[in-house]
All heavy atoms as a GROMACS GRO file, in nm:
protein
  377
    1MET      N    1  -0.800   1.521   3.057
    1MET     CA    2  -0.754   1.502   2.920
    1MET      C    3  -0.750   1.355   2.882
    1MET      O    4  -0.723   1.323   2.767
    1MET     CB    5  -0.616   1.563   2.902
    1MET     CG    6  -0.614   1.716   2.909
    1MET     SD    7  -0.720   1.795   2.787
    1MET     CE    8  -0.628   1.770   2.640
    2GLN      N    9  -0.775   1.266   2.975
    2GLN     CA   10  -0.773   1.124   2.941
    2GLN      C   11  -0.887   1.088   2.846
    2GLN      O   12  -0.873   0.997   2.765
    2GLN     CB   13  -0.784   1.039   3.068
    2GLN     CG   14  -0.657   1.040   3.149
    2GLN     CD   15  -0.671   0.952   3.272
    2GLN    OE1   16  -0.782   0.919   3.312
    2GLN    NE2   17  -0.558   0.917   3.331
    3TYR      N   18  -0.997   1.160   2.856
    3TYR     CA   19  -1.109   1.130   2.767
    3TYR      C   20  -1.073   1.162   2.623
    3TYR      O   21  -1.121   1.097   2.530
    3TYR     CB   22  -1.236   1.203   2.810
    3TYR     CG   23  -1.227   1.354   2.806
    3TYR    CD1   24  -1.263   1.424   2.692
    3TYR    CD2   25  -1.182   1.426   2.916
    3TYR    CE1   26  -1.255   1.562   2.687
    3TYR    CE2   27  -1.174   1.563   2.912
    3TYR     CZ   28  -1.210   1.631   2.796
    3TYR     OH   29  -1.202   1.767   2.791
    4VAL      N   30  -0.988   1.262   2.600
    4VAL     CA   31  -0.945   1.293   2.464
    4VAL      C   32  -0.859   1.180   2.408
    4VAL      O   33  -0.880   1.134   2.295
    4VAL     CB   34  -0.870   1.428   2.460
    4VAL    CG1   35  -0.811   1.453   2.322
    4VAL    CG2   36  -0.960   1.541   2.501
    5SER      N   37  -0.764   1.132   2.487
    5SER     CA   38  -0.678   1.023   2.440
    5SER      C   39  -0.757   0.893   2.426
    5SER      O   40  -0.717   0.804   2.350
    5SER     CB   41  -0.559   1.004   2.533
    5SER     OG   42  -0.602   0.967   2.661
    6ALA      N   43  -0.868   0.879   2.496
    6ALA     CA   44  -0.950   0.758   2.484
    6ALA      C   45  -1.038   0.762   2.360
    6ALA      O   46  -1.070   0.657   2.304
    6ALA     CB   47  -1.036   0.741   2.609
    7ILE      N   48  -1.079   0.880   2.314
    7ILE     CA   49  -1.172   0.889   2.202
    7ILE      C   50  -1.100   0.900   2.067
    7ILE      O   51  -1.158   0.868   1.963
    7ILE     CB   52  -1.270   1.007   2.222
    7ILE    CG1   53  -1.391   0.998   2.126
    7ILE    CG2   54  -1.203   1.140   2.199
    7ILE    CD1   55  -1.485   0.887   2.158
    8VAL      N   56  -0.974   0.940   2.066
    8VAL     CA   57  -0.904   0.964   1.939
    8VAL      C   58  -0.888   0.836   1.856
    8VAL      O   59  -0.923   0.837   1.738
    8VAL     CB   60  -0.769   1.035   1.962
    8VAL    CG1   61  -0.683   1.035   1.838
    8VAL    CG2   62  -0.795   1.178   2.008
    9PRO      N   63  -0.838   0.724   1.909
    9PRO     CA   64  -0.821   0.606   1.824
    9PRO      C   65  -0.951   0.555   1.760
    9PRO      O   66  -0.954   0.530   1.639
    9PRO     CB   67  -0.759   0.502   1.916
    9PRO     CG   68  -0.691   0.582   2.022
    9PRO     CD   69  -0.778   0.703   2.041
   10PRO      N   70  -1.062   0.542   1.835
   10PRO     CA   71  -1.185   0.498   1.770
   10PRO      C   72  -1.235   0.599   1.666
   10PRO      O   73  -1.290   0.560   1.562
   10PRO     CB   74  -1.286   0.485   1.883
   10PRO     CG   75  -1.208   0.480   2.007
   10PRO     CD   76  -1.079   0.549   1.980
   11LEU      N   77  -1.215   0.726   1.693
   11LEU     CA   78  -1.258   0.828   1.598
   11LEU      C   79  -1.178   0.819   1.469
   11LEU      O   80  -1.234   0.825   1.358
   11LEU     CB   81  -1.243   0.966   1.661
   11LEU     CG   82  -1.303   1.083   1.585
   11LEU    CD1   83  -1.453   1.064   1.570
   11LEU    CD2   84  -1.275   1.213   1.659
   12VAL      N   85  -1.048   0.800   1.480
   12VAL     CA   86  -0.963   0.786   1.362
   12VAL      C   87  -1.002   0.660   1.284
   12VAL      O   88  -1.009   0.662   1.161
   12VAL     CB   89  -0.813   0.782   1.403
   12VAL    CG1   90  -0.725   0.743   1.286
   12VAL    CG2   91  -0.772   0.917   1.460
   13MET      N   92  -1.028   0.551   1.354
   13MET     CA   93  -1.068   0.428   1.286
   13MET      C   94  -1.203   0.445   1.216
   13MET      O   95  -1.223   0.396   1.106
   13MET     CB   96  -1.076   0.312   1.386
   13MET     CG   97  -0.941   0.270   1.439
   13MET     SD   98  -0.831   0.208   1.312
   13MET     CE   99  -0.910   0.055   1.273
   14ALA      N  100  -1.297   0.514   1.278
   14ALA     CA  101  -1.428   0.537   1.217
   14ALA      C  102  -1.416   0.622   1.091
   14ALA      O  103  -1.480   0.592   0.989
   14ALA     CB  104  -1.521   0.604   1.317
   15ILE      N  105  -1.333   0.724   1.096
   15ILE     CA  106  -1.314   0.807   0.977
   15ILE      C  107  -1.247   0.727   0.866
   15ILE      O  108  -1.287   0.732   0.750
   15ILE     CB  109  -1.231   0.933   1.014
   15ILE    CG1  110  -1.314   1.023   1.105
   15ILE    CG2  111  -1.185   1.007   0.889
   15ILE    CD1  112  -1.235   1.137   1.167
   16GLY      N  113  -1.146   0.647   0.901
   16GLY     CA  114  -1.079   0.562   0.802
   16GLY      C  115  -1.174   0.461   0.741
   16GLY      O  116  -1.170   0.436   0.620
   17PHE      N  117  -1.260   0.402   0.823
   17PHE     CA  118  -1.357   0.306   0.772
   17PHE      C  119  -1.455   0.373   0.677
   17PHE      O  120  -1.492   0.316   0.574
   17PHE     CB  121  -1.432   0.241   0.889
   17PHE     CG  122  -1.528   0.134   0.846
   17PHE    CD1  123  -1.481   0.012   0.801
   17PHE    CD2  124  -1.664   0.156   0.852
   17PHE    CE1  125  -1.569  -0.086   0.761
   17PHE    CE2  126  -1.753   0.058   0.813
   17PHE     CZ  127  -1.705  -0.064   0.767
   18GLY      N  128  -1.495   0.495   0.710
   18GLY     CA  129  -1.584   0.570   0.620
   18GLY      C  130  -1.520   0.594   0.484
   18GLY      O  131  -1.585   0.578   0.381
   19PHE      N  132  -1.392   0.631   0.484
   19PHE     CA  133  -1.322   0.651   0.357
   19PHE      C  134  -1.309   0.520   0.280
   19PHE      O  135  -1.319   0.518   0.157
   19PHE     CB  136  -1.185   0.713   0.379
   19PHE     CG  137  -1.190   0.862   0.398
   19PHE    CD1  138  -1.155   0.920   0.518
   19PHE    CD2  139  -1.229   0.945   0.294
   19PHE    CE1  140  -1.160   1.057   0.537
   19PHE    CE2  141  -1.235   1.083   0.310
   19PHE     CZ  142  -1.200   1.138   0.431
   20LEU      N  143  -1.286   0.409   0.351
   20LEU     CA  144  -1.275   0.279   0.286
   20LEU      C  145  -1.407   0.241   0.219
   20LEU      O  146  -1.409   0.199   0.102
   20LEU     CB  147  -1.235   0.172   0.387
   20LEU     CG  148  -1.231   0.029   0.335
   20LEU    CD1  149  -1.120   0.014   0.232
   20LEU    CD2  150  -1.212  -0.068   0.449
   21VAL      N  151  -1.517   0.256   0.290
   21VAL     CA  152  -1.648   0.225   0.233
   21VAL      C  153  -1.676   0.315   0.113
   21VAL      O  154  -1.725   0.269   0.009
   21VAL     CB  155  -1.759   0.240   0.340
   21VAL    CG1  156  -1.897   0.234   0.279
   21VAL    CG2  157  -1.742   0.133   0.446
   22ARG      N  158  -1.642   0.442   0.124
   22ARG     CA  159  -1.662   0.536   0.012
   22ARG      C  160  -1.581   0.493  -0.110
   22ARG      O  161  -1.631   0.496  -0.222
   22ARG     CB  162  -1.621   0.675   0.058
   22ARG     CG  163  -1.641   0.782  -0.047
   22ARG     CD  164  -1.608   0.919   0.013
   22ARG     NE  165  -1.614   1.021  -0.087
   22ARG     CZ  166  -1.507   1.075  -0.146
   22ARG    NH1  167  -1.387   1.035  -0.112
   22ARG    NH2  168  -1.522   1.167  -0.237
   23ALA      N  169  -1.457   0.450  -0.089
   23ALA     CA  170  -1.372   0.407  -0.200
   23ALA      C  171  -1.428   0.281  -0.266
   23ALA      O  172  -1.428   0.269  -0.389
   23ALA     CB  173  -1.230   0.382  -0.152
   24ILE      N  174  -1.478   0.188  -0.185
   24ILE     CA  175  -1.535   0.065  -0.240
   24ILE      C  176  -1.659   0.097  -0.323
   24ILE      O  177  -1.676   0.044  -0.433
   24ILE     CB  178  -1.567  -0.035  -0.127
   24ILE    CG1  179  -1.436  -0.087  -0.067
   24ILE    CG2  180  -1.654  -0.148  -0.178
   24ILE    CD1  181  -1.456  -0.168   0.059
   25ILE      N  182  -1.745   0.182  -0.272
   25ILE     CA  183  -1.868   0.217  -0.344
   25ILE      C  184  -1.835   0.290  -0.473
   25ILE      O  185  -1.894   0.262  -0.578
   25ILE     CB  186  -1.961   0.300  -0.254
   25ILE    CG1  187  -2.016   0.212  -0.142
   25ILE    CG2  188  -2.074   0.363  -0.334
   25ILE    CD1  189  -2.093   0.288  -0.036
   26ARG      N  190  -1.739   0.381  -0.470
   26ARG     CA  191  -1.705   0.457  -0.590
   26ARG      C  192  -1.638   0.372  -0.696
   26ARG      O  193  -1.643   0.403  -0.815
   26ARG     CB  194  -1.614   0.574  -0.554
   26ARG     CG  195  -1.686   0.683  -0.478
   26ARG     CD  196  -1.592   0.794  -0.443
   26ARG     NE  197  -1.539   0.853  -0.564
   26ARG     CZ  198  -1.545   0.981  -0.594
   26ARG    NH1  199  -1.599   1.064  -0.509
   26ARG    NH2  200  -1.495   1.025  -0.706
   27SER      N  201  -1.573   0.262  -0.655
   27SER     CA  202  -1.503   0.178  -0.753
   27SER      C  203  -1.596   0.077  -0.822
   27SER      O  204  -1.551   0.005  -0.910
   27SER     CB  205  -1.387   0.104  -0.685
   27SER     OG  206  -1.437   0.006  -0.598
   28GLN      N  207  -1.720   0.070  -0.781
   28GLN     CA  208  -1.814  -0.022  -0.845
   28GLN      C  209  -1.858   0.033  -0.980
   28GLN      O  210  -1.881   0.152  -0.995
   28GLN     CB  211  -1.938  -0.042  -0.757
   28GLN     CG  212  -1.905  -0.098  -0.621
   28GLN     CD  213  -1.836  -0.230  -0.626
   28GLN    OE1  214  -1.884  -0.323  -0.691
   28GLN    NE2  215  -1.723  -0.241  -0.561
   29GLY      N  216  -1.868  -0.055  -1.078
   29GLY     CA  217  -1.910  -0.010  -1.211
   29GLY      C  218  -1.795   0.049  -1.288
   29GLY      O  219  -1.680   0.013  -1.270
   30GLY      N  220  -1.825   0.139  -1.378
   30GLY     CA  221  -1.721   0.205  -1.455
   30GLY      C  222  -1.690   0.131  -1.584
   30GLY      O  223  -1.759   0.037  -1.625
   31ALA      N  224  -1.584   0.174  -1.649
   31ALA     CA  225  -1.548   0.122  -1.780
   31ALA      C  226  -1.504  -0.024  -1.775
   31ALA      O  227  -1.521  -0.097  -1.873
   31ALA     CB  228  -1.438   0.208  -1.841
   32GLN      N  229  -1.448  -0.068  -1.664
   32GLN     CA  230  -1.393  -0.204  -1.655
   32GLN      C  231  -1.494  -0.306  -1.599
   32GLN      O  232  -1.459  -0.421  -1.579
   32GLN     CB  233  -1.268  -0.203  -1.566
   32GLN     CG  234  -1.156  -0.118  -1.620
   32GLN     CD  235  -1.102  -0.171  -1.751
   32GLN    OE1  236  -1.090  -0.291  -1.770
   32GLN    NE2  237  -1.070  -0.081  -1.841
   33LYS      N  238  -1.618  -0.264  -1.577
   33LYS     CA  239  -1.715  -0.352  -1.512
   33LYS      C  240  -1.738  -0.480  -1.591
   33LYS      O  241  -1.740  -0.589  -1.535
   33LYS     CB  242  -1.848  -0.280  -1.492
   33LYS     CG  243  -1.950  -0.366  -1.417
   33LYS     CD  244  -2.070  -0.285  -1.378
   33LYS     CE  245  -2.178  -0.363  -1.312
   33LYS     NZ  246  -2.144  -0.480  -1.238
   34GLY      N  247  -1.752  -0.471  -1.723
   34GLY     CA  248  -1.774  -0.590  -1.804
   34GLY      C  249  -1.659  -0.688  -1.796
   34GLY      O  250  -1.678  -0.809  -1.784
   35LYS      N  251  -1.537  -0.636  -1.802
   35LYS     CA  252  -1.419  -0.722  -1.794
   35LYS      C  253  -1.409  -0.788  -1.656
   35LYS      O  254  -1.377  -0.907  -1.646
   35LYS     CB  255  -1.294  -0.639  -1.821
   35LYS     CG  256  -1.168  -0.722  -1.834
   35LYS     CD  257  -1.044  -0.636  -1.847
   35LYS     CE  258  -1.044  -0.558  -1.976
   35LYS     NZ  259  -0.919  -0.482  -1.994
   36GLU      N  260  -1.438  -0.713  -1.550
   36GLU     CA  261  -1.433  -0.768  -1.416
   36GLU      C  262  -1.540  -0.876  -1.397
   36GLU      O  263  -1.514  -0.980  -1.337
   36GLU     CB  264  -1.452  -0.658  -1.312
   36GLU     CG  265  -1.335  -0.562  -1.305
   36GLU     CD  266  -1.366  -0.441  -1.219
   36GLU    OE1  267  -1.476  -0.434  -1.162
   36GLU    OE2  268  -1.278  -0.353  -1.210
   37ASP      N  269  -1.661  -0.851  -1.449
   37ASP     CA  270  -1.768  -0.950  -1.438
   37ASP      C  271  -1.732  -1.077  -1.513
   37ASP      O  272  -1.757  -1.188  -1.466
   37ASP     CB  273  -1.899  -0.893  -1.490
   37ASP     CG  274  -1.959  -0.789  -1.398
   37ASP    OD1  275  -1.913  -0.779  -1.282
   37ASP    OD2  276  -2.051  -0.716  -1.442
   38ALA      N  277  -1.673  -1.064  -1.632
   38ALA     CA  278  -1.635  -1.181  -1.711
   38ALA      C  279  -1.528  -1.262  -1.638
   38ALA      O  280  -1.534  -1.385  -1.635
   38ALA     CB  281  -1.585  -1.138  -1.848
   39ALA      N  282  -1.432  -1.195  -1.577
   39ALA     CA  283  -1.326  -1.265  -1.503
   39ALA      C  284  -1.384  -1.336  -1.382
   39ALA      O  285  -1.347  -1.451  -1.353
   39ALA     CB  286  -1.219  -1.166  -1.461
   40ALA      N  287  -1.476  -1.273  -1.312
   40ALA     CA  288  -1.537  -1.335  -1.194
   40ALA      C  289  -1.620  -1.456  -1.234
   40ALA      O  290  -1.616  -1.560  -1.166
   40ALA     CB  291  -1.624  -1.234  -1.121
   41GLU      N  292  -1.691  -1.447  -1.344
   41GLU     CA  293  -1.771  -1.562  -1.390
   41GLU      C  294  -1.681  -1.677  -1.434
   41GLU      O  295  -1.712  -1.793  -1.411
   41GLU     CB  296  -1.864  -1.519  -1.502
   41GLU     CG  297  -1.966  -1.418  -1.453
   41GLU     CD  298  -2.101  -1.436  -1.517
   41GLU    OE1  299  -2.119  -1.531  -1.596
   41GLU    OE2  300  -2.189  -1.356  -1.487
   42ALA      N  301  -1.569  -1.646  -1.500
   42ALA     CA  302  -1.476  -1.751  -1.541
   42ALA      C  303  -1.418  -1.823  -1.419
   42ALA      O  304  -1.406  -1.946  -1.419
   42ALA     CB  305  -1.364  -1.691  -1.626
   43LEU      N  306  -1.385  -1.747  -1.315
   43LEU     CA  307  -1.334  -1.810  -1.193
   43LEU      C  308  -1.441  -1.896  -1.127
   43LEU      O  309  -1.412  -2.004  -1.077
   43LEU     CB  310  -1.287  -1.702  -1.096
   43LEU     CG  311  -1.152  -1.639  -1.126
   43LEU    CD1  312  -1.125  -1.523  -1.032
   43LEU    CD2  313  -1.042  -1.741  -1.118
   44ALA      N  314  -1.564  -1.848  -1.127
   44ALA     CA  315  -1.674  -1.924  -1.066
   44ALA      C  316  -1.698  -2.055  -1.142
   44ALA      O  317  -1.720  -2.160  -1.082
   44ALA     CB  318  -1.800  -1.840  -1.062
   45ARG      N  319  -1.693  -2.047  -1.276
   45ARG     CA  320  -1.710  -2.169  -1.356
   45ARG      C  321  -1.597  -2.267  -1.331
   45ARG      O  322  -1.618  -2.387  -1.320
   45ARG     CB  323  -1.717  -2.135  -1.504
   45ARG     CG  324  -1.854  -2.095  -1.552
   45ARG     CD  325  -1.863  -2.099  -1.703
   45ARG     NE  326  -1.765  -2.010  -1.767
   45ARG     CZ  327  -1.786  -1.882  -1.794
   45ARG    NH1  328  -1.900  -1.826  -1.766
   45ARG    NH2  329  -1.692  -1.810  -1.852
   46ALA      N  330  -1.474  -2.218  -1.324
   46ALA     CA  331  -1.358  -2.305  -1.299
   46ALA      C  332  -1.368  -2.371  -1.161
   46ALA      O  333  -1.332  -2.485  -1.145
   46ALA     CB  334  -1.229  -2.226  -1.313
   47ALA      N  335  -1.416  -2.297  -1.064
   47ALA     CA  336  -1.426  -2.352  -0.928
   47ALA      C  337  -1.541  -2.451  -0.916
   47ALA      O  338  -1.535  -2.543  -0.834
   47ALA     CB  339  -1.447  -2.238  -0.829
   48SER      N  340  -1.643  -2.439  -0.998
   48SER     CA  341  -1.758  -2.528  -0.986
   48SER      C  342  -1.741  -2.657  -1.066
   48SER      O  343  -1.820  -2.749  -1.050
   48SER     CB  344  -1.886  -2.455  -1.031
   48SER     OG  345  -1.879  -2.429  -1.170
   49ARG      N  346  -1.638  -2.664  -1.150
   49ARG     CA  347  -1.613  -2.788  -1.226
   49ARG      C  348  -1.564  -2.896  -1.131
   49ARG      O  349  -1.481  -2.869  -1.043
   49ARG     CB  350  -1.508  -2.764  -1.334
   49ARG     CG  351  -1.568  -2.720  -1.464
   49ARG     CD  352  -1.464  -2.725  -1.572
   49ARG     NE  353  -1.380  -2.608  -1.553
   49ARG     CZ  354  -1.263  -2.588  -1.612
   49ARG    NH1  355  -1.215  -2.679  -1.692
   49ARG    NH2  356  -1.194  -2.480  -1.592
   50PRO      N  357  -1.609  -3.019  -1.151
   50PRO     CA  358  -1.559  -3.127  -1.065
   50PRO      C  359  -1.412  -3.157  -1.096
   50PRO      O  360  -1.367  -3.140  -1.209
   50PRO     CB  361  -1.648  -3.246  -1.102
   50PRO     CG  362  -1.708  -3.213  -1.233
   50PRO     CD  363  -1.710  -3.063  -1.244
   51ALA      N  364  -1.339  -3.197  -0.993
   51ALA     CA  365  -1.198  -3.230  -1.011
   51ALA      C  366  -1.186  -3.357  -1.094
   51ALA      O  367  -1.262  -3.451  -1.080
   51ALA     CB  368  -1.132  -3.248  -0.875
   52GLU      N  369  -1.087  -3.356  -1.181
   52GLU     CA  370  -1.069  -3.473  -1.268
   52GLU      C  371  -0.963  -3.564  -1.213
   52GLU      O  372  -0.872  -3.531  -1.152
   52GLU     CB  373  -1.029  -3.427  -1.409
   52GLU     CG  374  -1.141  -3.350  -1.475
   52GLU     CD  375  -1.100  -3.300  -1.613
   52GLU    OE1  376  -0.994  -3.340  -1.664
   52GLU    OE2  377  -1.174  -3.220  -1.669
   0.00000   0.00000   0.00000
């Protein structure tokens, strides 16, 4: 039975990682995509400005 206790943690982590990837992929796009893109571009512009 040691092989069962050895395989359970990696199996649980693999399943959890699969759900995480699925959630990330499903959250891409949607109604808020334009707002998120505009916010990301504003942050990128602010970060690329030279310090005064």
